[in-house]
C-alpha positions as CSV (number, residue, x, y, z in Angstrom):
1,M,55.0,27.4,51.5
2,R,57.1,27.5,54.8
3,H,56.6,24.0,55.6
4,C,57.9,22.9,52.1
5,L,61.3,24.2,53.7
6,L,61.3,21.0,55.9
7,A,63.3,18.9,53.4
8,V,65.9,22.0,53.4
9,G,66.2,22.3,57.0
10,L,66.7,18.4,57.7
11,G,68.5,17.8,54.4
12,F,72.0,18.0,56.0
13,L,71.2,14.7,57.9
14,I,70.8,12.5,54.9
15,M,71.6,14.2,51.7
16,G,74.6,13.0,49.6
17,S,76.5,10.0,50.7
18,V,74.4,9.1,53.8
19,V,73.6,5.4,52.9
20,S,75.8,3.2,50.8
21,A,74.4,0.9,48.3
22,A,74.9,-1.9,50.6
23,D,72.9,-0.3,53.4
24,P,69.2,-1.2,53.9
25,R,66.8,1.0,52.3
26,I,64.9,3.3,54.6
27,V,61.3,3.5,54.4
28,A,59.4,6.2,56.4
29,H,56.1,4.9,58.0
30,R,53.4,7.1,56.4
31,G,56.2,9.5,55.4
32,L,57.9,11.6,58.0
33,L,54.7,11.5,60.3
34,R,56.7,13.2,63.4
35,H,57.4,16.4,61.0
36,T,54.6,16.6,58.7
37,P,51.0,15.4,58.4
38,E,51.1,11.8,57.4
39,N,50.1,10.6,54.0
40,T,50.2,13.9,52.4
41,M,51.9,15.1,49.3
42,T,53.9,17.6,51.0
43,N,55.3,14.8,53.4
44,F,56.2,12.6,50.5
45,R,57.8,15.2,48.5
46,S,60.1,15.9,51.5
47,C,60.9,12.1,51.6
48,L,61.9,12.0,48.1
49,N,63.9,15.3,48.4
50,L,65.9,13.8,51.3
51,K,66.3,10.4,49.1
52,L,64.1,8.5,51.6
53,G,61.5,5.9,50.7
54,F,58.0,6.0,52.2
55,E,55.1,3.8,53.0
56,F,51.6,4.7,52.1
57,D,48.1,3.5,52.5
58,V,45.5,2.7,49.6
59,R,41.8,2.9,50.0
60,R,39.0,3.3,47.4
61,A,36.6,6.3,47.5
62,K,32.9,5.6,46.8
63,D,33.4,6.6,43.0
64,G,36.2,4.2,42.6
65,T,39.2,6.4,43.1
66,L,42.3,5.1,44.8
67,V,43.2,7.4,47.5
68,C,45.6,7.4,50.3
69,V,44.2,7.4,53.8
70,H,45.3,5.3,56.7
71,D,42.2,4.9,58.7
72,D,38.9,3.8,57.2
73,T,37.5,6.8,58.6
74,L,38.3,10.5,58.2
75,D,38.0,11.7,61.7
76,R,41.6,11.4,62.9
77,T,43.4,12.9,59.8
78,T,41.2,15.5,58.2
79,N,38.4,18.0,59.2
80,G,35.8,15.3,57.9
81,T,33.8,12.6,59.4
82,G,32.7,9.4,58.3
83,R,33.8,6.4,56.2
84,V,36.4,7.0,53.4
85,A,34.5,4.5,51.2
86,E,31.3,6.5,51.4
87,K,33.0,9.7,50.0
88,T,33.5,10.6,46.4
89,L,36.7,11.9,45.5
90,L,35.1,15.5,45.0
91,E,34.0,15.2,48.6
92,L,37.3,14.2,49.9
93,K,39.2,16.7,48.2
94,K,37.4,19.5,49.7
95,L,38.6,18.3,53.4
96,D,41.8,19.6,55.1
97,A,44.3,17.1,55.8
98,G,47.0,19.0,57.3
99,S,45.6,21.6,60.0
100,W,45.0,18.3,62.6
101,F,48.8,18.2,62.8
102,D,49.8,21.9,62.8
103,P,48.0,25.0,61.6
104,R,51.0,25.6,59.1
105,F,49.7,22.7,57.1
106,R,46.6,24.1,56.6
107,G,45.1,23.2,52.9
108,Q,47.0,19.8,52.5
109,R,44.5,17.5,50.6
110,I,44.2,13.6,50.6
111,P,46.2,12.6,47.7
112,T,45.0,10.1,45.1
113,I,47.2,7.1,44.3
114,D,47.7,8.6,40.8
115,E,49.1,11.7,42.3
116,I,51.6,9.9,44.6
117,F,52.8,7.8,41.4
118,T,53.0,10.9,39.3
119,L,55.3,12.5,42.2
120,I,57.5,9.3,42.3
121,E,57.8,9.2,38.7
122,K,58.8,12.8,38.1
123,S,61.1,12.7,41.1
124,R,63.6,10.4,39.1
125,V,64.7,9.3,42.5
126,K,65.3,5.6,41.7
127,H,67.1,4.0,44.7
128,V,64.5,4.4,47.2
129,L,61.9,1.6,48.1
130,I,58.2,2.7,48.3
131,T,55.9,0.2,50.2
132,V,52.3,0.1,49.3
133,D,50.0,-0.6,52.2
134,L,46.8,-2.3,50.6
135,K,44.0,-1.6,53.2
136,A,41.0,-2.0,50.8
137,E,39.8,-5.1,49.0
138,G,39.9,-5.7,45.3
139,V,42.4,-2.8,44.5
140,E,45.2,-4.9,43.4
141,A,44.9,-4.7,39.6
142,D,44.1,-0.9,39.7
143,V,47.3,-0.1,41.6
144,V,49.4,-2.4,39.5
145,A,48.0,-0.7,36.3
146,L,48.8,2.7,37.8
147,A,52.2,2.0,38.6
148,L,52.9,0.4,35.0
149,K,51.5,3.6,33.6
150,H,53.9,5.7,35.7
151,G,56.8,3.4,35.0
152,I,57.4,2.8,38.6
153,L,56.4,-0.7,39.4
154,D,59.9,-1.9,40.0
155,Q,60.2,0.6,42.9
156,L,57.2,-0.7,44.8
157,L,56.9,-3.3,47.4
158,M,53.3,-4.6,48.2
159,I,52.1,-5.0,51.8
160,G,49.4,-4.6,53.9
161,N,46.6,-7.1,53.0
162,T,49.2,-8.7,50.8
163,I,51.4,-10.3,53.6
164,D,49.0,-12.7,55.0
165,H,46.4,-13.3,52.2
166,P,47.8,-15.5,49.4
167,E,44.7,-14.6,47.4
168,V,45.9,-10.9,47.4
169,R,49.3,-12.0,46.2
170,Q,47.9,-14.0,43.6
171,K,45.9,-11.1,42.1
172,L,48.9,-8.8,42.2
173,R,51.1,-11.5,40.4
174,A,48.1,-12.0,38.1
175,A,48.1,-8.2,37.3
176,D,51.7,-8.3,36.5
177,S,54.1,-11.1,37.3
178,S,57.0,-8.6,38.1
179,T,55.2,-7.0,40.8
180,H,57.2,-7.0,44.0
181,V,55.1,-8.9,46.8
182,A,55.9,-9.5,50.4
183,C,55.0,-12.6,52.5
184,V,55.1,-12.3,56.4
185,A,57.0,-14.2,59.1
186,N,55.8,-13.0,62.3
187,T,58.4,-15.2,64.1
188,A,61.3,-17.4,63.3
189,A,59.1,-20.4,63.3
190,E,57.2,-18.7,60.4
191,L,60.4,-17.9,58.3
192,Q,60.7,-21.1,56.0
193,S,57.0,-21.0,55.2
194,A,57.5,-17.5,54.0
195,I,60.7,-18.3,52.0
196,D,58.8,-21.2,50.3
197,D,55.8,-18.9,49.4
198,K,55.7,-19.2,45.6
199,L,53.5,-15.9,45.1
200,S,56.1,-13.4,46.8
201,D,59.6,-12.3,46.3
202,W,60.3,-10.5,49.6
203,V,60.2,-11.8,53.0
204,Y,58.4,-9.2,55.7
205,V,59.8,-10.1,59.0
206,R,58.3,-8.7,62.4
207,Y,60.9,-9.9,64.6
208,V,64.8,-9.4,64.6
209,P,66.3,-12.1,62.3
210,S,69.6,-13.4,62.4
211,R,72.5,-12.9,59.8
212,D,71.8,-16.8,58.9
213,E,68.2,-16.1,58.6
214,I,68.6,-13.3,56.3
215,A,71.2,-15.4,54.3
216,A,68.6,-18.1,53.9
217,I,66.0,-15.4,52.4
218,H,68.9,-14.1,50.0
219,Q,69.8,-17.8,49.2
220,A,66.1,-18.3,48.1
221,G,66.5,-15.6,45.6
222,K,64.5,-13.1,47.8
223,K,64.9,-9.9,49.7
224,S,64.1,-9.1,53.3
225,F,62.1,-6.4,54.8
226,I,61.5,-5.6,58.5
227,A,58.8,-3.6,60.1
228,G,56.7,-3.6,63.2
229,P,57.4,-3.2,66.9
230,T,61.0,-4.0,66.8
231,V,62.1,-1.3,64.5
232,A,59.3,1.2,64.5
233,S,60.7,3.4,67.2
234,E,64.3,4.5,68.0
235,Q,65.6,1.2,68.4
236,I,69.3,1.7,67.7
237,E,70.4,-1.7,68.9
238,N,67.9,-3.5,66.7
239,W,68.7,-1.1,63.6
240,S,72.4,-2.1,64.1
241,Q,71.8,-5.8,64.4
242,V,69.3,-6.1,61.3
243,T,71.8,-3.9,59.1
244,E,74.8,-6.2,60.2
245,A,72.6,-9.1,59.4
246,G,72.0,-7.8,55.7
247,I,68.4,-6.8,55.7
248,D,67.4,-5.1,52.5
249,G,64.7,-2.4,53.8
250,I,63.7,-1.1,57.1
251,L,60.2,0.6,57.8
252,T,60.4,3.0,60.7
253,D,58.7,6.0,62.4
254,Y,62.1,7.6,62.9
255,P,63.5,7.5,59.4
256,L,65.7,10.5,60.1
257,S,67.5,8.8,63.0
258,L,68.0,5.7,61.2
259,A,69.6,7.6,58.5
260,E,71.8,9.4,60.7
261,Q,73.0,6.2,62.3
262,L,73.9,4.7,59.0
263,R,75.7,8.0,58.2
264,V,78.0,7.7,61.2
265,K,78.4,4.1,60.7
266,N,79.5,4.9,57.0
267,Q,81.8,7.6,58.1
268,A,83.7,5.3,60.9
269,E,84.2,2.7,58.3
270,T,85.8,5.1,56.0
271,R,88.3,6.4,58.6
C-alpha cells in the first residue's frame, strides 16, 4: 500500500543514531497522527519502523473485546456512528477507520489491543516506550494479561484513568506487580504527592519541571514522563528544557520534530 511507504519517506529523520540512550524516549500521541489516521495499525507500524514509541487508547466493545479508539463514539474517526461500547467487534471491524483522514487510507480498521500487542512483540523494537491510555473502566486485568501473553509488559506505561485514580493503579498492580504505572503531578505543588504514591513507579508531569524536580523523582527510584499542553505542540524550548533536566519520556503530537531536535543536539555534542 502506498501509505506504508511513509516510514521509508520519513525514516531519514530518525533512523540510526537519532536518539542516544541518555535522551528521553519519544512517544507519538495516538501514533503519527499528523501523517496517518490515528490509532491504526499502519500508524503504529510506521512508529515502530522509525524506532518511535507511541500512545494508544483502550476501550471495550460490546462483546468484551478490548479495542483501540480514542473517542467513546465512532463518529469522528470512522464511517460509523454511535458508541464504541454498543458495538460488537464484528460490527467495529466492518468500519473504515482511515478515509476520514485521507482517501489513500481507505480500508484501515479499528485494531484490537491484542493486534497492537502482537505488532509490538513481532517488531522486536525493545527500547521504545509504549503508553497505554486506559479510557474504559474495568479493563486493567485484561490489558495486563494480554501484555504478559505477548511478553511486552515491561515496554508499557499505563496512563489515562491510571494517573489520577488510585483504585485503577491498585488493580493494575494487583494484576502484576511489575506493571509500570504513572501518577500525575499537574503542578509543582502536586509533585511530592506523586513521588510518594506507593502504587506507581512513574511520575507523569503536566508542567515543565526543573532539573532538581526530575532529580527528586529519580532519587525516589521512579521515572519521569511529561505530556500535555507544555510539550504537545512544537515547543522547542520546553523540549530542550525537559531534556536537559533529565526527563525519561515525552509525549507529543510532533514526534518527528522532537526526534530531529534530538538528532541535531547529539550531532553538535559529538563535534
